[in-house]
C-alpha positions in Angstrom: 104.9 104.1 107.8 102.9 107.3 108.7 105.8 108.9 109.8 106.9 109.3 106.1 103.5 110.8 105.3 104.6 114.5 106.2 103.2 116.7 103.5 106.0 117.7 101.0 106.4 118.7 97.5 107.5 116.3 94.8 109.0 117.5 91.5 110.0 116.0 88.0 110.9 117.8 85.1 108.0 120.3 84.6 105.8 118.9 87.1 105.5 120.0 90.8 103.1 117.9 93.1 102.5 120.1 96.1 99.9 119.6 98.9 96.3 121.1 98.2 95.8 124.1 100.2 92.5 123.9 102.1 92.4 127.8 102.6 93.0 128.5 99.2 90.3 130.0 97.0 92.0 129.2 93.6 92.6 125.4 94.9 88.8 125.0 95.7 88.1 126.6 92.4 90.1 124.3 90.8 88.8 121.0 92.6 85.3 122.2 91.5 86.4 122.3 87.8 88.0 118.9 87.9 84.8 117.3 89.6 82.2 119.1 87.5 83.9 118.5 84.3 81.8 116.3 82.0 84.6 113.8 81.2 85.5 113.5 84.9 81.6 112.8 85.8 81.5 110.2 82.8 83.9 107.9 84.5 83.7 108.9 88.2 81.0 109.3 90.8 82.6 110.3 94.1 81.1 108.9 97.4 80.5 112.6 98.5 79.2 114.8 95.6 81.4 118.0 94.8 78.9 120.4 93.2 79.8 123.7 94.9 82.5 125.7 96.0 81.8 124.9 99.5 81.8 121.1 98.8 85.4 121.7 97.0 86.5 123.5 100.4 85.2 120.9 102.6 86.6 118.0 100.5 90.1 119.8 100.7 89.8 119.9 104.3 89.0 116.3 104.7 91.9 115.5 102.6 94.3 117.6 104.8 92.8 115.8 107.7 93.4 112.5 106.5 96.9 113.2 105.6 97.5 114.2 109.0 96.2 110.9 110.3 98.2 109.0 107.8 95.4 107.9 105.7 95.9 109.9 102.4 98.4 111.6 100.7 96.7 114.2 98.2 98.6 116.5 95.6 97.8 119.2 93.4 99.5 118.7 90.0 100.8 121.9 88.8 103.2 123.2 86.1 106.3 123.7 87.7 107.2 127.1 85.8 103.9 128.7 86.0 102.2 127.3 89.0 99.0 126.6 86.9 97.1 123.7 88.4 97.0 120.8 86.0 95.1 118.2 88.1 95.2 115.9 90.9 97.0 112.6 92.2 96.7 111.0 95.5 97.2 108.0 97.4 94.1 106.8 99.0 93.1 104.1 101.7 96.6 103.8 103.0 97.0 100.7 105.3 100.2 100.7 107.2 99.9 96.8 108.3 99.9 95.8 104.8 102.1 98.7 103.4 99.3 99.2 100.7 97.3 102.0 99.1 95.0 103.0 96.2 95.8 105.9 93.9 93.6 108.1 92.0 94.1 110.7 89.5 92.4 113.2 87.2 93.5 116.3 84.8 91.8 119.3 84.1 90.6 119.6 80.5 93.2 122.1 79.4 95.9 120.0 80.4 94.9 116.6 78.9 96.9 115.5 76.1 100.1 116.4 77.4 101.1 113.4 79.3 100.3 114.8 82.7 98.5 111.9 84.1 101.2 109.3 83.6 104.1 111.6 84.7 102.1 112.4 87.8 101.3 109.0 88.6 104.9 107.8 88.2 106.0 110.7 90.5 103.7 109.7 93.3 104.3 105.9 92.8 108.2 106.4 93.2 107.4 108.6 96.4 105.0 105.9 97.6 107.4 102.9 97.5 110.5 105.1 98.3 109.8 107.7 101.1 106.4 106.2 102.2 107.5 102.6 102.4 104.6 101.2 100.4 104.8 97.6 99.3 101.5 97.7 96.8 99.8 100.4 95.3 96.2 99.6 93.5 94.8 101.6 90.6 91.0 100.7 89.4 89.2 102.3 86.9 85.6 102.1 85.2 85.7 99.3 82.5 85.6 100.9 79.0 87.8 103.9 80.5 90.6 103.0 77.9 92.7 106.3 78.5 93.2 105.5 82.2 93.9 101.9 81.4 96.6 103.0 79.1 98.0 105.5 81.7 98.2 102.5 84.2 99.9 100.0 81.8 102.3 102.8 81.0 103.2 103.2 84.6 103.9 99.7 85.2 100.5 98.8 86.8 99.6 95.4 85.8 96.0 94.5 85.0 94.9 91.8 87.5 91.3 91.3 86.8 87.6 92.8 87.0 86.1 93.9 90.1 82.4 93.3 89.5 79.9 96.2 90.8 82.9 98.1 92.2 82.0 101.5 91.7 79.1 103.8 90.9 77.6 104.4 87.7 78.0 107.8 86.3 76.2 110.3 88.5 74.0 107.4 90.0 74.9 106.4 93.4 71.9 103.7 93.1 73.6 101.7 90.3 77.0 100.0 90.1 79.4 99.1 87.1 82.5 97.1 86.8 85.8 98.4 87.3 89.3 96.9 86.1 91.8 96.6 88.8 95.6 96.9 88.3 98.5 97.0 90.7 102.2 97.5 91.0 104.4 96.4 93.6 107.5 97.9 95.3 109.6 95.1 93.6 108.3 95.5 90.4 111.0 98.4 89.7 110.3 101.5 87.7 107.7 101.5 84.8 109.5 101.0 81.6 
């Protein structure tokens, strides 16, 4: 399965998903803006803080290394016409033995409300089940994050339950909150 995880571009309509460029100043700036956005921080607390430009560069380096090891496939979501960065989507925690992964995404403030997240999620899901040969993709979000829940459901990720204490509280690595687990199987077919 890791042989299929060669960094490549994915395109659909007006979106282009391309690998993040670890040596790109503009990519690191976009990552920093995404991770320091108050709405992102309200719902997400990464295991490793991304608070500076150097943090963003280091994260992009780690993602590229994980992709080469077949552990992760991270995409910069861009406007296909202008190349403007709109957000991020990635397959994480890729497990070849069970052909499973987790998916994560975020959208920059100026791109919200345009359907970027569901279109990017559907594009990476199609690639994950097809080219990458995955059987199961999981998606979890903080309980109360209704927008993320709607994106999951819209893309055919069925609600499976609540994961107790599964993620950090907002900006607090010493407290935990519950998450809703959604998943989609290759045999589920395309989202409706």
